[in-house]
C-alpha positions in Angstrom: 30.5 36.2 10.9 32.9 33.8 12.5 30.9 30.5 12.6 28.2 28.5 11.0 25.3 26.8 12.9 22.3 24.8 11.7 19.2 25.0 13.8 15.9 23.1 13.3 12.9 25.4 13.9 9.2 24.5 14.3 7.2 27.0 12.4 4.6 28.8 14.6 1.0 29.7 13.9 0.5 32.5 11.4 0.5 36.1 12.6 0.1 39.4 10.8 3.3 39.6 8.7 5.9 42.2 9.6 8.0 42.6 6.6 11.1 44.7 6.8 11.0 48.2 5.4 13.2 47.2 2.5 10.7 44.6 1.4 7.9 47.2 1.6 9.8 49.5 -0.7 10.5 46.8 -3.3 7.0 45.2 -3.3 3.8 47.1 -3.5 0.1 46.1 -3.5 -0.9 44.3 -6.6 2.3 42.5 -7.2 4.5 45.1 -9.0 8.1 44.0 -8.9 11.3 45.9 -8.6 11.6 47.6 -11.9 9.1 50.4 -12.5 6.4 49.4 -14.9 6.9 45.7 -14.4 4.4 43.4 -12.7 3.0 39.9 -12.3 -0.2 39.0 -14.2 -2.5 36.1 -13.7 -3.0 33.9 -16.7 -6.7 33.2 -17.2 -9.2 35.2 -19.1 -10.7 36.8 -16.0 -9.8 40.2 -14.7 -6.9 40.3 -12.3 -8.0 40.3 -8.7 -6.1 40.6 -5.4 -5.9 37.6 -3.1 -8.5 37.6 -0.3 -8.1 36.2 3.2 -11.0 33.7 2.9 -10.9 30.1 1.8 -13.7 28.2 0.1 -14.3 24.7 1.4 -16.9 22.0 0.7 -17.2 18.3 1.2 -16.0 15.8 -1.4 -16.7 12.1 -1.4 -13.3 10.9 -2.6 -10.0 12.1 -1.1 -6.6 11.3 -2.5 -4.6 8.6 -0.8 -1.6 9.6 1.4 0.7 9.2 -1.6 -0.2 10.1 -5.2 -0.6 7.2 -7.6 2.5 6.8 -9.7 1.6 6.3 -13.4 3.6 3.7 -15.3 4.9 5.4 -18.5 3.3 3.9 -21.6 5.3 2.7 -24.6 5.7 5.9 -26.5 7.7 5.5 -29.6 9.6 8.8 -29.9 13.1 10.1 -29.3 11.9 13.7 -28.9 11.7 14.6 -25.2 9.0 17.2 -25.6 6.9 14.9 -27.8 7.3 12.2 -25.1 6.1 14.5 -22.3 3.2 15.7 -24.5 2.0 12.2 -25.2 2.5 11.0 -21.6 1.1 14.0 -19.7 -1.3 15.6 -22.2 -4.3 13.3 -21.3 -4.0 14.4 -17.6 -4.3 18.1 -18.4 -7.8 19.6 -18.8 -9.4 22.8 -19.7 -11.5 24.4 -16.9 -14.4 26.6 -18.1 -16.5 29.0 -16.0 -19.1 31.6 -16.8 -16.5 34.4 -16.9 -13.4 32.7 -18.3 -11.3 29.6 -18.5 -8.0 28.1 -17.4 -6.3 24.8 -17.1 -6.0 22.0 -14.6 -4.1 18.8 -13.8 -5.8 15.5 -12.8 -3.8 14.2 -9.8 -6.2 11.9 -7.9 -9.5 10.0 -8.4 -11.5 12.6 -10.1 -9.5 15.4 -8.4 -8.0 18.2 -10.4 -5.4 20.8 -9.4 -5.8 24.3 -10.7 -5.4 28.0 -9.6 -7.7 29.8 -7.2 -8.0 32.7 -9.7 -9.4 30.3 -12.4 -12.4 29.2 -10.3 -12.8 32.2 -7.9 -16.4 33.2 -7.1 -17.9 30.0 -8.6 -18.8 26.6 -7.2 -19.5 24.7 -10.4 -17.3 24.5 -13.4 -17.1 22.5 -16.7 -14.0 20.4 -17.3 -13.0 19.6 -20.9 -10.9 16.5 -21.2 -8.1 16.1 -23.8 -10.3 13.8 -25.9 -13.0 16.6 -26.1 -15.5 15.2 -23.6 -17.0 17.8 -21.2 -17.8 17.1 -17.5 -19.7 19.0 -14.9 -17.5 19.4 -11.8 -17.6 21.1 -8.4 -15.0 23.3 -6.6 -13.8 21.4 -3.5 -11.9 24.4 -2.1 -9.3 27.0 -2.7 -6.5 28.9 -1.1 -6.0 32.5 -2.4 -2.6 32.9 -0.6 -0.9 30.2 -2.7 -3.5 30.5 -5.6 -4.2 26.8 -5.5 -7.6 25.2 -5.8 -9.1 21.7 -6.2 -11.9 20.7 -8.5 -13.7 17.3 -8.3 -15.1 15.7 -11.5 -16.3 12.6 -9.6 -14.4 9.6 -8.3 -16.3 7.1 -10.4 -14.6 8.2 -13.6 -11.4 6.5 -14.6 -9.5 9.6 -15.5 -5.8 9.5 -16.4 -3.7 10.8 -13.4 -0.5 12.8 -13.7 2.7 11.7 -11.9 3.8 14.4 -9.5 7.5 15.1 -8.9 7.2 15.5 -5.2 10.2 16.5 -3.2 12.5 16.3 -6.2 15.1 19.0 -6.4 15.0 21.2 -9.5 18.1 22.1 -11.5 18.4 25.5 -13.1 18.7 24.9 -16.8 16.7 21.6 -16.9 14.1 21.1 -19.6 10.5 22.2 -18.8 7.3 21.5 -20.8 4.1 23.5 -20.2 0.7 22.1 -21.2 -2.5 24.1 -21.0 -5.2 26.1 -22.8 -3.7 29.6 -23.6 -6.3 31.8 -25.4 -8.7 28.7 -25.4 -6.2 26.7 -27.5 -6.6 23.4 -25.7 -3.6 21.0 -25.3 -1.1 23.6 -26.3 2.5 22.4 -25.6 5.5 24.7 -25.2 8.9 24.1 -23.8 11.8 25.9 -22.1 14.0 25.5 -19.1 13.9 26.1 -15.4 15.2 29.7 -15.2 15.3 30.0 -11.4 14.0 28.3 -8.3 12.5 29.7 -5.1 11.8 33.0 -6.9 9.9 35.2 -4.3 6.7 36.5 -5.9 4.3 38.7 -3.9 0.6 38.2 -4.7 -1.0 40.8 -2.4 -1.2 38.4 0.5 2.4 37.4 1.0 5.4 35.9 -0.7 5.4 32.5 -2.5 8.6 30.7 -3.5 8.0 29.8 -7.1 9.7 28.1 -10.1 10.6 30.5 -12.9 10.5 29.3 -16.5 10.9 30.7 -20.0 8.4 28.1 -21.5 5.7 30.2 -23.1 2.7 30.5 -20.9 -0.2 32.9 -21.4 -3.7 33.6 -20.2 -5.6 30.3 -20.1 -2.4 28.4 -19.0 -3.3 29.1 -15.4 -3.6 25.9 -13.4 -1.9 23.9 -16.1 1.1 21.6 -15.8 4.8 22.5 -15.9 6.6 19.2 -16.3 10.2 17.8 -16.5 11.6 15.6 -19.3 10.1 12.5 -17.6 6.6 13.9 -17.9 6.4 14.4 -14.1 4.6 17.6 -13.0 7.0 20.0 -11.2 4.7 23.0 -10.9 1.3 24.5 -11.5 1.6 27.5 -13.9 0.3 30.6 -12.2 1.7 34.0 -13.3 3.8 35.8 -15.9 6.1 38.8 -15.8 4.8 41.7 -17.9 6.3 44.9 -19.2 3.4 47.0 -17.8 1.8 47.5 -21.3 1.0 43.9 -22.3 -0.3 40.9 -20.4 1.1 38.4 -22.8 4.1 36.2 -22.5 7.5 37.9 -22.3 9.6 34.8 -21.6 9.3 34.9 -17.8 6.6 32.8 -16.2 6.1 31.4 -12.7 4.7 28.1 -11.4 3.8 27.1 -7.9 6.2 24.1 -7.0 4.2 20.9 -7.1 5.3 19.9 -3.6 3.6 23.0 -2.2 0.6 22.7 -4.5 0.0 19.1 -3.5 0.4 19.9 0.2 -2.2 22.7 -0.1 -4.5 20.5 -2.2 -4.3 17.7 0.4 -5.2 20.2 3.2 -8.1 21.5 1.2 -9.5 18.1 0.6 -9.0 17.0 4.2 -10.4 20.3 5.6 -7.2 21.2 7.4 -5.9 24.7 8.2 -4.3 26.7 5.4 -2.6 29.2 7.6 1.0 29.9 6.5 4.0 29.4 8.7 5.3 32.4 10.7 8.9 32.7 11.7 8.8 36.1 13.5 11.7 38.0 12.2 12.6 41.2 10.2 15.7 41.3 8.1 18.0 43.5 6.1 21.0 42.8 3.8 24.2 42.3 5.9 26.9 45.0 5.9 30.0 44.8 3.7 28.3 42.8 1.0 28.1 39.5 3.0 25.6 36.8 1.9 22.3 36.0 3.6 19.8 38.0 5.6 20.8 39.9 8.7 18.1 39.6 11.5 17.1 43.1 12.6 14.4 42.0 15.0 12.9 38.8 16.5 9.3 38.8 17.6 8.6 37.9 21.2 6.9 34.5 21.6 7.6 33.5 18.0 9.2 30.3 16.6 12.4 32.3 15.9 12.7 33.3 19.6 11.9 29.8 20.8 14.6 28.4 18.6 17.1 30.9 19.9 17.5 33.2 16.9 19.0 36.6 17.9 19.3 40.0 16.4 22.6 40.0 14.4 22.3 36.4 13.3 22.6 36.0 9.5 20.4 33.4 7.8 22.1 31.9 4.8 19.8 29.0 3.9 16.5 27.3 4.7 16.3 23.5 4.3 19.3 23.8 2.1 17.9 26.5 -0.2 20.2 29.6 -0.3 18.7 32.8 1.1 20.1 35.9 -0.5 17.4 38.4 0.3 14.6 38.9 2.9 12.0 38.2 0.2 13.5 34.8 -0.4 13.4 34.0 3.3 9.7 35.1 3.5 8.7 33.1 0.5 10.4 29.9 1.8 8.9 30.3 5.3 5.4 31.0 3.9 5.3 27.8 1.9 5.5 25.9 5.2 2.7 25.3 7.7 2.4 25.7 11.4 3.9 22.8 13.2 6.3 21.8 10.4 10.0 21.9 11.1 12.4 23.9 9.0 16.2 24.0 9.2 18.0 27.3 9.1 21.7 27.7 8.5 23.1 30.7 10.3 26.3 32.8 10.3 26.8 34.0 13.8 
């Protein structure tokens, strides 16, 4: 490579993904990761299921405003950062109960609750248990199996405490994280850790998602709950954990869907918009001689990549400023965008 170039690209409509052969070797159906015997497990008390291609939708009376409401922090008398987050955010985290299991959720709008698709899958009515012990009947507004995000409505007429979302805030590896949810039906359980990695590509059977990795203890029942920063702002929706192949309990590696992606998906669900993922239209391999980035091995005719002028032999080193060190990372970052959105690629030519 002799030069750098930054190109804006408008992501095209989704097409059947064509992952490079190296990606297919590393990732197999069901979400198994690189090391033999390791895999990603869902966190609720239901059986693990593969993501489907369908999306549930229904009509809800109250939609969130264009921007989430920013909650003014109460006067919490503590110098302990985790205790501060627990007191501030705890009332906005709920337990979601179905006939076959339970998970967690985060109140983010007027009666609207963010959770995981696998928590509410195959049901339209759920029970929501608030932090004060009250139980409400609620309905599933819609869900997206690809990102494993769903929205539940408990009714806009209730004055429920809304969480503050850390939208479009960059995460720093090593920063404090606090997880709140209902692992093993233990409501309002608080654990803490750090951001272990960002943009970690996780395959869920339908595609890659760029996720936040944390070592805060999360287990079955934490699904759909909050991962927060030291300010009590939600930075992610807890979704999956790394396992050793013999146990489905916490091993110190968990994954959360970044809140910016989760909120975008939730807004599209409520507004009835398309949930098709972005499609760039490339296949890639590691560059020769140990160079950084992803070497483009092919460019699909008529794709966003071809329209933007990407060529075989270009090396992608970042997307919207996020480093790209493997094809799986490129795929995860592209698939968290939507058709018509613009992304910026930095190339080595």
